[in-house]
Each structure stands twice: as C-alpha cells, then as structure tokens.
C-alpha positions as CSV (number, residue, x, y, z in Angstrom):
1,M,77.9,224.4,54.9
2,K,75.4,227.0,60.1
3,H,75.8,230.1,61.6
4,T,76.2,231.3,65.2
5,T,74.0,233.5,67.1
6,L,74.7,237.1,65.9
7,S,72.4,239.9,66.7
8,R,70.9,240.1,63.4
9,R,70.6,236.4,62.7
10,P,71.7,236.8,58.8
11,F,70.8,233.3,57.8
12,Q,67.0,233.1,59.0
13,A,66.0,235.2,56.2
14,A,67.8,233.0,53.6
15,I,66.2,229.8,55.0
16,L,62.6,231.5,54.8
17,L,63.7,232.3,51.3
18,A,64.6,229.1,50.5
19,F,61.2,227.9,51.9
20,C,59.4,230.9,49.7
21,F,61.2,229.2,46.4
22,I,60.5,225.6,47.1
23,F,57.8,224.1,44.6
24,I,57.5,221.1,42.7
25,V,59.4,221.5,39.4
26,P,57.4,218.7,36.7
27,A,60.4,218.2,34.3
28,V,63.6,219.5,33.3
29,N,65.0,219.8,29.5
30,A,68.4,218.2,30.4
31,Q,70.1,216.2,33.2
32,T,71.4,218.1,36.0
33,K,75.4,218.6,36.0
34,P,77.7,219.5,38.7
35,D,79.2,222.7,36.9
36,G,76.6,225.2,36.9
37,G,73.9,222.7,35.0
38,R,71.3,223.9,32.7
39,P,68.0,226.2,33.8
40,I,64.6,224.5,34.8
41,F,61.8,224.6,32.1
42,P,58.4,223.4,33.4
43,L,56.6,220.8,31.5
44,P,53.1,219.4,31.9
45,K,53.4,217.7,35.5
46,Y,51.8,213.9,35.6
47,A,52.0,211.8,38.4
48,E,51.3,208.1,39.0
49,P,51.7,205.9,42.2
50,R,55.3,204.3,42.9
51,P,55.0,201.1,44.9
52,E,55.3,201.4,48.7
53,P,58.9,201.0,50.4
54,S,59.1,197.1,51.1
55,N,61.4,197.9,54.2
56,R,60.6,201.3,56.3
57,T,63.9,201.0,58.2
58,E,65.8,201.0,54.9
59,L,66.6,203.7,52.8
60,V,68.0,203.7,49.3
61,M,69.4,206.7,47.9
62,V,71.3,207.7,44.7
63,L,74.3,209.8,44.2
64,S,76.6,210.6,41.5
65,G,80.1,209.2,41.3
66,E,81.7,205.7,41.7
67,G,81.4,203.8,45.0
68,E,85.1,202.7,45.0
69,G,86.2,206.3,44.3
70,A,84.3,208.0,47.0
71,E,86.7,209.5,49.6
72,L,85.9,208.4,53.1
73,D,88.6,210.3,55.0
74,P,87.1,213.3,56.1
75,R,90.3,215.3,56.1
76,K,90.6,214.7,52.6
77,S,87.2,214.8,51.2
78,F,86.3,217.9,48.7
79,L,82.9,217.2,47.0
80,A,79.5,217.6,48.6
81,S,78.3,214.3,47.5
82,E,80.6,213.0,50.2
83,A,79.7,215.5,52.7
84,Q,76.2,214.3,52.5
85,I,77.4,211.0,53.4
86,F,79.7,211.9,56.2
87,T,76.5,213.3,58.0
88,G,76.0,209.7,58.7
89,L,79.6,208.5,59.3
90,Y,81.2,211.2,61.5
91,E,80.4,213.7,64.2
92,G,82.2,216.7,65.5
93,L,81.9,218.7,68.3
94,F,78.6,220.5,66.6
95,S,76.3,219.2,64.1
96,Y,73.9,220.8,61.4
97,H,70.2,221.1,62.8
98,P,68.2,219.6,59.8
99,L,65.9,222.5,59.4
100,T,67.4,226.0,60.5
101,L,71.4,224.7,59.9
102,E,72.1,225.8,63.2
103,P,74.8,224.1,65.1
104,V,73.7,221.7,67.5
105,A,75.6,219.9,70.4
106,A,76.8,216.5,69.0
107,A,80.2,214.9,70.2
108,A,80.7,218.0,72.8
109,S,78.4,217.9,75.8
110,S,79.1,221.7,76.8
111,W,81.4,224.2,76.1
112,Q,82.7,227.7,77.4
113,R,84.0,230.7,76.0
114,S,86.7,233.0,77.5
115,E,86.0,236.6,78.4
116,D,88.1,237.8,75.5
117,K,86.0,235.2,73.4
118,K,89.1,233.9,72.0
119,T,89.6,230.5,74.1
120,W,87.1,227.7,73.7
121,T,86.6,224.7,76.2
122,F,84.8,221.9,75.0
123,T,83.9,218.7,77.0
124,I,83.5,215.5,75.3
125,R,80.4,213.2,75.7
126,Q,81.0,210.6,78.3
127,N,79.2,208.2,76.2
128,A,80.4,209.1,72.7
129,R,81.6,206.3,71.1
130,Y,83.1,204.9,67.7
131,W,80.9,201.8,66.2
132,N,83.8,199.3,67.6
133,G,82.9,200.5,71.2
134,D,86.1,202.7,71.9
135,P,85.5,206.0,73.5
136,V,85.8,209.3,71.7
137,R,88.4,211.1,73.3
138,A,89.8,214.9,73.4
139,E,92.9,213.7,72.0
140,D,91.1,212.1,69.0
141,F,90.1,215.5,68.0
142,R,93.6,217.5,68.6
143,S,95.4,214.5,66.8
144,A,92.9,214.4,63.7
145,W,93.3,218.4,63.6
146,L,96.7,218.4,63.6
147,S,97.1,215.8,60.9
148,M,94.9,218.2,58.7
149,L,97.5,220.6,59.2
150,D,100.3,218.8,58.4
151,P,101.9,220.2,55.4
152,K,102.8,216.5,53.9
153,N,98.9,215.6,54.1
154,E,96.5,216.4,51.1
155,T,94.1,218.3,53.1
156,P,91.7,220.8,50.8
157,Y,90.0,222.5,53.9
158,S,93.1,223.0,56.3
159,S,93.0,226.7,55.5
160,L,89.6,226.9,57.5
161,Y,91.7,226.3,60.7
162,D,93.8,229.4,60.3
163,I,91.4,230.8,62.9
164,I,93.0,228.5,65.3
165,E,96.4,230.1,67.3
166,G,99.5,228.7,65.4
167,A,97.7,226.7,62.8
168,K,98.5,228.5,59.5
169,D,102.4,228.8,60.3
170,Y,102.3,225.0,61.0
171,R,100.5,223.9,57.9
172,M,102.6,226.0,55.8
173,G,105.9,224.6,57.7
174,K,107.1,227.7,59.1
175,N,106.6,226.1,62.5
176,T,107.0,222.4,62.8
177,N,106.1,222.2,66.5
178,P,102.8,221.0,67.0
179,A,102.7,222.5,70.5
180,S,102.9,225.8,68.9
181,V,99.0,225.1,67.6
182,G,96.4,226.4,70.2
183,I,94.7,223.1,70.3
184,S,95.4,221.2,73.8
185,V,93.7,218.6,75.6
186,Q,93.2,218.2,79.7
187,G,92.5,214.4,80.3
188,D,90.3,212.3,78.1
189,R,87.0,214.6,77.8
190,T,88.7,218.2,77.8
191,L,89.3,219.8,74.4
192,I,90.9,223.7,74.7
193,V,91.1,225.6,71.6
194,K,92.5,229.0,71.3
195,L,91.9,231.5,68.4
196,I,93.7,234.5,67.1
197,A,90.6,236.6,67.3
198,P,86.9,236.3,68.2
199,A,85.1,234.3,65.7
200,S,81.4,234.3,66.0
201,Y,80.9,231.7,63.2
202,F,83.5,229.1,65.0
203,P,80.6,226.6,66.2
204,S,78.9,227.0,62.6
205,M,82.6,226.1,61.2
206,L,82.8,223.4,63.4
207,C,80.1,221.4,61.9
208,H,82.2,220.8,59.0
209,H,83.3,217.1,58.3
210,S,86.8,218.5,58.3
211,F,86.5,218.9,62.0
212,S,85.6,215.5,62.8
213,P,87.8,213.2,65.2
214,V,89.7,210.1,63.8
215,H,90.2,207.2,65.5
216,P,93.8,206.5,66.5
217,S,94.2,203.3,64.0
218,M,93.0,205.7,61.1
219,L,95.3,208.7,61.1
220,D,97.6,206.3,59.0
221,G,95.3,203.4,58.2
222,D,93.5,202.0,55.5
223,W,90.1,204.3,55.1
224,S,88.1,201.6,52.9
225,V,86.2,200.5,56.2
226,P,86.8,203.6,58.3
227,I,86.1,203.3,62.3
228,S,83.6,206.4,62.5
229,N,81.7,207.7,65.2
230,G,78.6,208.9,63.8
231,P,75.2,207.4,63.6
232,F,76.0,204.9,60.9
233,Y,78.9,203.0,59.8
234,V,80.4,201.3,56.6
235,T,79.3,197.8,56.4
236,G,79.7,197.3,52.4
237,K,81.4,198.7,49.5
238,N,82.0,198.3,46.1
239,S,81.9,200.3,42.6
240,N,78.1,200.7,42.5
241,S,77.4,201.3,46.2
242,L,78.1,202.1,49.7
243,T,76.3,200.3,52.6
244,L,75.7,202.2,56.0
245,S,74.3,200.2,59.1
246,K,73.0,202.2,62.3
247,N,75.7,202.4,65.0
248,E,74.0,200.9,67.9
249,L,76.7,202.2,70.5
250,Y,76.3,205.7,69.1
251,W,75.2,208.3,72.0
252,D,72.1,209.3,70.4
253,A,71.2,206.0,68.8
254,D,67.5,206.1,70.3
255,R,66.7,209.2,67.9
256,V,68.1,207.0,65.0
257,A,65.2,205.1,63.2
258,L,66.6,203.9,60.1
259,K,68.6,200.6,60.4
260,K,70.5,200.8,57.0
261,I,71.1,203.4,54.1
262,I,72.3,202.1,50.9
263,I,73.8,204.6,48.4
264,R,73.8,203.8,45.1
265,Y,76.2,205.6,42.7
266,T,75.5,206.4,39.0
267,D,76.1,209.1,36.4
268,D,73.5,207.7,34.0
269,G,70.2,210.1,34.7
270,E,67.9,207.6,33.1
271,E,69.0,204.7,35.7
272,S,68.4,207.2,38.4
273,A,65.1,207.7,37.2
274,A,64.2,203.9,36.5
275,M,65.5,203.4,40.1
276,W,62.9,206.0,41.5
277,N,59.9,204.8,38.9
278,S,60.5,201.1,40.5
279,G,60.4,202.3,44.1
280,E,63.9,201.0,44.6
281,A,65.2,204.7,45.4
282,R,63.4,206.8,47.7
283,W,65.7,209.6,47.4
284,I,67.8,211.0,44.6
285,A,70.3,213.6,45.2
286,G,72.4,213.1,42.2
287,T,72.3,213.2,38.5
288,V,68.4,212.5,37.1
289,D,66.7,212.6,33.8
290,L,63.5,214.5,35.3
291,E,61.7,214.0,31.9
292,R,61.9,210.1,32.5
293,L,60.1,210.3,36.0
294,I,57.0,208.7,36.2
295,D,56.1,210.5,39.5
296,R,57.0,214.2,39.4
297,N,55.6,215.5,42.7
298,G,58.7,214.3,44.1
299,I,60.9,216.8,42.6
300,V,62.0,219.5,44.9
301,V,63.9,222.6,44.1
302,N,64.8,225.3,46.4
303,P,67.7,228.2,46.2
304,M,70.9,227.3,47.8
305,F,74.0,228.7,49.3
306,A,75.9,228.2,46.0
307,T,77.5,230.0,43.2
308,Y,78.4,229.0,39.8
309,Y,81.2,231.3,38.6
310,Y,84.2,231.4,36.0
311,Y,87.6,233.0,37.7
312,I,90.8,234.7,36.0
313,R,93.9,233.5,37.7
314,S,96.7,235.7,38.6
315,R,99.2,234.2,36.1
316,G,101.7,235.8,34.0
317,P,100.3,239.2,32.7
318,W,97.0,238.4,34.7
319,K,98.4,239.1,37.7
320,D,97.7,243.0,36.7
321,H,94.3,243.4,38.0
322,R,93.9,246.1,35.3
323,L,94.0,243.4,32.9
324,R,91.5,241.0,34.6
325,R,89.1,244.0,35.1
326,A,89.4,244.6,31.5
327,L,88.4,240.9,30.7
328,A,85.7,241.2,33.1
329,I,84.0,244.3,31.7
330,S,84.3,243.4,28.2
331,L,82.0,240.4,28.6
332,P,78.5,240.3,27.5
333,W,76.9,239.6,30.9
334,D,73.2,239.3,29.5
335,E,74.1,236.6,27.0
336,L,76.2,234.6,29.6
337,R,73.4,234.5,32.2
338,T,70.4,234.4,29.9
339,E,70.1,230.5,30.5
340,Y,69.5,231.0,34.3
341,F,66.8,231.5,36.5
342,L,68.8,232.4,39.5
343,R,71.4,235.0,37.7
344,A,74.4,236.2,40.0
345,K,76.0,239.4,39.9
346,T,77.9,238.5,43.1
347,L,79.6,235.8,44.5
348,V,78.0,235.5,47.7
349,F,74.2,234.8,47.8
350,P,72.4,237.6,48.9
351,V,71.1,237.1,52.8
352,A,69.5,239.5,55.0
353,G,72.3,241.4,57.3
354,Y,74.8,241.1,54.7
355,P,75.3,244.3,52.7
356,E,74.2,245.0,48.9
357,I,77.0,245.4,46.9
358,E,77.1,246.5,43.0
359,G,78.1,243.4,41.5
360,M,79.4,242.6,38.2
361,D,76.5,243.4,35.1
362,K,78.0,245.9,33.0
363,T,79.8,245.9,29.8
364,N,82.1,248.8,28.8
365,I,84.3,247.8,25.7
366,E,86.0,251.2,25.7
367,E,87.1,251.2,29.1
368,A,88.4,247.5,28.6
369,R,90.6,248.7,25.8
370,S,91.7,251.5,27.8
371,L,92.9,249.6,30.6
372,L,94.7,247.1,28.1
373,E,96.7,250.1,26.7
374,K,97.4,251.6,30.3
375,A,98.7,248.2,31.3
376,G,101.1,248.3,28.2
377,Y,99.2,245.6,25.9
378,A,97.4,248.0,23.5
379,K,94.7,245.8,21.4
380,G,96.0,243.0,23.2
381,V,99.5,243.4,21.4
382,G,102.4,241.0,23.4
383,L,99.7,239.1,25.4
384,P,99.9,235.2,25.7
385,E,97.6,232.9,24.4
386,L,94.5,232.7,27.1
387,V,93.5,229.2,28.0
388,I,89.7,228.6,29.5
389,R,89.5,225.4,31.1
390,I,85.9,223.9,30.9
391,T,84.1,220.4,31.4
392,P,82.3,218.8,28.5
393,S,79.0,220.3,28.9
394,G,77.2,221.9,26.6
395,E,76.4,224.9,28.5
396,A,80.0,225.3,29.6
397,D,81.0,225.5,25.8
398,R,78.6,227.9,25.1
399,I,79.8,230.3,27.9
400,A,83.4,229.7,27.1
401,K,82.6,230.3,23.6
402,L,80.7,233.8,24.3
403,M,84.0,234.6,26.6
404,A,86.5,233.7,23.9
405,A,84.6,235.9,21.4
406,A,84.5,239.1,23.4
407,W,88.2,238.7,24.6
408,M,89.4,238.2,21.0
409,N,87.6,241.5,19.9
410,L,89.9,242.9,22.3
411,G,93.0,241.5,20.2
412,I,93.7,238.6,22.8
413,P,94.3,234.9,21.4
414,V,92.1,232.5,23.3
415,K,92.3,228.6,23.5
416,L,89.4,226.3,24.8
417,D,90.9,223.4,26.9
418,V,87.8,220.6,27.5
419,V,88.6,218.2,30.6
420,P,86.7,215.2,31.1
421,Y,84.6,215.5,34.4
422,N,86.5,212.9,36.4
423,R,89.6,214.9,35.8
424,Y,88.5,218.4,36.0
425,F,89.1,219.3,39.6
426,Q,92.7,217.8,39.4
427,A,93.4,219.7,36.5
428,L,92.0,223.0,38.1
429,E,95.2,222.5,40.3
430,R,97.5,222.7,37.6
431,D,99.5,226.1,36.4
432,D,98.7,225.4,32.7
433,Y,95.4,227.5,32.1
434,D,94.0,231.0,32.7
435,V,90.4,230.9,33.5
436,G,88.3,228.1,35.1
437,S,84.9,227.4,36.6
438,L,83.5,225.9,39.6
439,S,80.1,225.5,41.5
440,W,80.8,226.1,44.8
441,I,78.5,225.3,47.6
442,G,79.3,227.1,51.0
443,D,80.8,224.9,53.9
444,F,78.8,226.7,56.6
445,A,76.3,229.2,56.5
446,D,78.5,232.5,56.7
447,P,79.8,234.5,54.1
448,Y,83.5,233.7,54.9
449,T,83.1,230.6,53.5
450,F,83.1,232.3,50.1
451,L,85.9,234.6,50.7
452,Q,88.2,232.8,52.7
453,M,89.0,230.7,49.5
454,W,90.6,233.9,48.0
455,R,93.3,234.4,50.2
456,R,96.9,233.8,49.2
457,D,97.6,231.2,51.3
458,S,94.4,229.1,51.1
459,N,94.6,225.7,49.8
460,L,91.3,226.3,47.8
461,N,92.9,229.4,46.2
462,Y,92.8,227.8,42.3
463,A,93.0,231.2,41.0
464,R,96.3,232.1,42.8
465,H,94.8,235.1,44.0
466,D,97.2,237.3,45.9
467,D,95.9,241.1,46.5
468,E,97.3,242.8,49.6
469,D,94.2,245.0,49.9
470,F,92.1,241.9,49.9
471,E,94.0,240.2,52.7
472,S,94.2,243.5,54.9
473,L,90.1,243.3,54.7
474,M,89.8,239.9,55.7
475,E,92.5,240.2,58.6
476,E,90.3,243.2,59.5
477,S,86.9,241.4,59.7
478,M,88.4,238.5,62.1
479,M,88.5,241.3,64.6
480,E,84.6,242.4,64.3
481,E,81.6,240.7,64.8
482,G,77.9,241.2,63.5
483,E,77.0,243.9,61.1
484,A,80.5,245.7,61.0
485,R,81.9,242.4,60.2
486,F,79.5,242.0,57.3
487,E,80.5,245.2,56.2
488,I,84.0,244.5,55.6
489,L,83.5,241.2,54.3
490,A,81.4,242.7,51.9
491,E,83.9,245.4,50.7
492,A,86.4,242.4,50.4
493,E,84.0,240.8,48.1
494,Q,83.3,243.8,45.9
495,L,87.2,244.1,45.5
496,L,87.4,240.6,44.2
497,L,84.4,241.7,41.7
498,D,86.0,245.1,40.9
499,R,89.7,243.5,40.1
500,G,88.2,241.0,37.6
501,T,89.1,237.7,39.8
502,V,85.9,236.4,40.0
503,L,83.0,236.0,37.2
504,P,79.6,234.9,38.8
505,I,77.1,233.6,36.3
506,S,74.3,231.9,38.6
507,Y,73.3,231.1,42.2
508,N,72.5,227.2,41.8
509,P,69.3,225.8,43.1
510,A,69.3,222.4,44.7
511,V,67.5,219.8,42.8
512,N,66.3,216.5,44.8
513,V,63.5,213.7,44.3
514,L,61.9,212.3,47.3
515,D,58.6,212.0,48.4
516,T,58.4,214.3,51.6
517,D,54.9,212.9,52.7
518,E,56.8,209.6,53.0
519,I,60.0,210.7,54.9
520,E,60.4,212.8,58.1
521,G,63.5,214.4,58.8
522,W,64.5,215.5,55.4
523,Y,63.9,219.5,54.8
524,P,64.9,221.9,51.9
525,N,67.6,224.4,53.1
526,V,70.0,226.8,51.7
527,M,72.9,224.3,52.2
528,D,71.5,221.2,50.9
529,I,72.8,219.0,53.5
530,H,70.5,216.6,55.1
531,P,71.7,214.8,58.3
532,F,71.0,211.0,58.1
533,K,70.4,210.7,61.9
534,Y,66.7,212.5,61.5
535,F,65.5,210.5,58.7
536,R,62.4,208.0,59.3
537,F,59.4,206.9,57.2
538,K,56.1,208.2,58.3
539,T,53.6,205.7,59.3
540,T,50.8,206.8,57.2
541,K,51.1,208.5,53.8
542,P,48.0,210.8,52.4
543,L,46.2,209.6,49.7
544,P,46.2,211.1,46.3
545,G,44.4,214.3,46.2
546,I,44.3,214.5,49.8
547,V,46.0,217.7,51.9
548,R,47.4,217.2,55.1
549,R,46.7,220.0,57.5
C-alpha cells in the first residue's frame, strides 16, 4: 500500500492520474460502504463556514468501526482503517512518503544490497526508541518477523514474507528451525535479510505495517496498550474512540507537529456529518452521509489502487477452470458495472509501465453452454447449488441477483447468503460458499500485491485458487525486474481472468472529507494512506473566495 526505483517508474504516472482526477464532490446519494459502495452523483454544491479548530496541535478524525474492536497488533491486522492508525503507532525499516508513496528511510538509517541483489543489510538508527525509552534493536525486527511466520499465529500477511529465504517452509510448518529463515542479526543495530530472488519492490513492501518491529514484552503480551515505536502512542481507548499522543522519544520528533490525535469510531454516516458540521472532526475517513455536510468543499475524491471484485472459489466442481470461465462469460457485464464511475475490466488498476491486458467484459452464452457440456454438466445438470456470499448492501444484492439470474439461465441452482458486515471477513474464511466479494486496496504500490494473494499457499487466498500455470508465472516473475517482470505479472493476471477466478467490477475511489487549506501534510494518493507524522495545521487559512497561489 510503494515502489522501488525501476527504470520506468511505473507508479509516477498513477500518482499523476490521481491528481488529475481529484475534484470536490458536492454530494453523494448514499453513504460510502466497504464493499464497493455506490457511485458518486453530484448535486448542487453549497458551503457554510465551520468553526475554526479550538486546538491546532490536536486533530480529531472519524473512522468506521469500533474502538474496542480495533486490532492494534500489526502482525494480525487486516483492515485498511487499522493500517492508517499504524502510520502513527509503528515504524518499520521504511515508511511511506506522504505525497509520492516512495519508501523513505525510517527505523533504518542506512542499508546495503549485495552484488547478486539478494542480501540486504540494514543498520538500525542509534536513536530509534519505543515510547517507554527502550531502544529499537535489530533483534526486535527478527523476532517479530519470525512470530509473523509462526504457523500457530493468526497472521494474514505472512505470505508476503515468502520472498525471504526459508520463510515459506517455516510458516507452513515444513521446517520448524527458525535459523533456516534468512533473517539474522549482528549486534543490536545490524539486520541481515536474505532473499530467494532479486526483488526490486522489497523496500516498498517493507513499508507495510506487518514488517514492524515488536517490543520484546509484546510478543505474547496484552495489546490493549502497545509499546510502539512510531511518532505516536496509545494513551486512551474505549468502544467509541482511540487517543494517540506524541512520542517525544521518537527519533524524528521535531518533525511531528501534532500533540494528540483523537480517533472517533462510528458506522453512522449522519453522526460523522454532524461531527464535521460542528467543527469537532477535522478529517473523516470513514462512513459519512455527504448530503448532510454543511461545508461540502472538504470532500476530496481521487482514484485509488483498489479494486472491487467478486471471485469464484476452486471448490467442488468449480475447481475445473472451464466451469469457472463458463460462469464468467455468461454474466451481463455492462449491467453489473452500470452504477460505477471507474468500471474495472481487470484486477490490477491500470498504471504506466504495466502492460494492457484484454480484461473481462464480453458475454458469450453459447460458449458458456459449450464449456458446461465439455466439463460433463450439460445444461447445468448434476451441478450442486452455487452459494453467493454477500454483505447486507443494496448494491451487493443487485449484483448478486444479476449473477444468479445469468447462472440459473444456464441451469445452475443458485443461493444468496447474506452475512452482516461485522462477520463478513470471518465468513469468507469458511468453506461453505462458492462466490464472494472484496474491495482490495494494494498493500504496497506494485501489481504483485494484487497477484500474490491468489497463490496456492497465500494466507489471503480466499478463493482457494490452485493453478500450476499461474504458480509458474509468479515464480518466473520473481527472477526478473522492470519491464520483463511486469510482462510476466500481466500474463499471470490474464490467466486469472481467462479462467474465471476473478470477476472485477470497479476501481474504488478514495473518499475523504477534510480542509486541505487548513491541514498540511495530507495529500490525495492512490493508496489512500496518510502518515500522521507529517500533519500540521496551517497558521493561516485563505478567506472564502480567495485562491492561494
């Protein structure tokens, strides 16, 4: 959710595209939802002034969810809202640049790469500290990363570590010796990481919160008040809010202007709007009823490296990719995507340097029927009931019913299974359904983050996808860099689409509400990730109707 310096710098164009699309949206006809949401429909814009902030070193923001339910262990976290909080609490070897999303030096003061590009040696900053004063040591990274790989721990992102020598076998229990993993230390400040292949994206991946160090006392401790090493730390937590205070011992504390960040949790869009209208909230990054905002000039929308898609699981007869393809090409794609501004024919958001692929947008009922017959299920006879699992959203219901109608037309029995939002992700891990959906935000700015999750051994492989041709392409891509690597990844993505595993619907826009004339250090970007350390209130604010040059 960043990219290394490649010869073609693929994401520079994506970031420029984001800025080209940024616009102030006056209103929306529905609250934003985490499952693909609804399209944005402009209504007449109006604005009334809001109260000025009462304290310019304290920021109140609004997120969706529940404070007491927020996961504060970076090894176990899964949600994008938690990733935003972690930009304040934790800091790995690299962190995100707030504008470009390039990896910038964080807990690492320097690093070296071996001649074969497979061994990285990192030097930890001498003044890197946890908020309690303890130094951040190389061993804190090693032990945290090994705990990520421990099969007994619930760590959704541990498959990201597979690029590290021995990591995959260790996390899968094939080798129980931690010394077999290519992570070692020399003294308190030197961390050495050995990779199985050159990985130009490695620094970008290290920005992800799952690569954070963990204080020794927290490895098996109580995470209600974590001992963190970032620019802020937790000083208050209840069901409605989370309070972060500045870590005065943070190595770059002089850059941190805010003394406190108060995160209010709510899934009520009207409540979010009321906090904005009253001036209490200065940034809303969660569910909000945009029609109720008094000052709509704060609505910022930009394209994001995120895709809303459905997927067909390799379960029962659907392990046969001919059957999955039959399902995919029988769908009415124009109707499925008609409600969306950024319609997606591919899984990966199109970026410069990444080859254009055919995508999924053609309907061919005759071919679908032929594929069913070739697979031994002519007219759908003999196929079990196909279960589509969705959230209680009107839009999810609309799409699922279109899918069901198309598939029942082929003779396939279909059932819709509606699961509440707060249990949906857990329900996707069960093996009692055939089609599910997700809105996936890339964990770092590289197509690999969208493709690695379909590997047979990935923790994030909800589809239980297992395709030897796909595996071979992904392995091949790890041995390449630059344009050659992107071409192989694009071929792997095309395979996912052609064999009916992924059904892309839309590219998700990022929707935020804040006054960019009031807050510095916040920039729209394709990851919709905004490191807290750069935030500050501007000393002056332009008068209404005055444009600052």
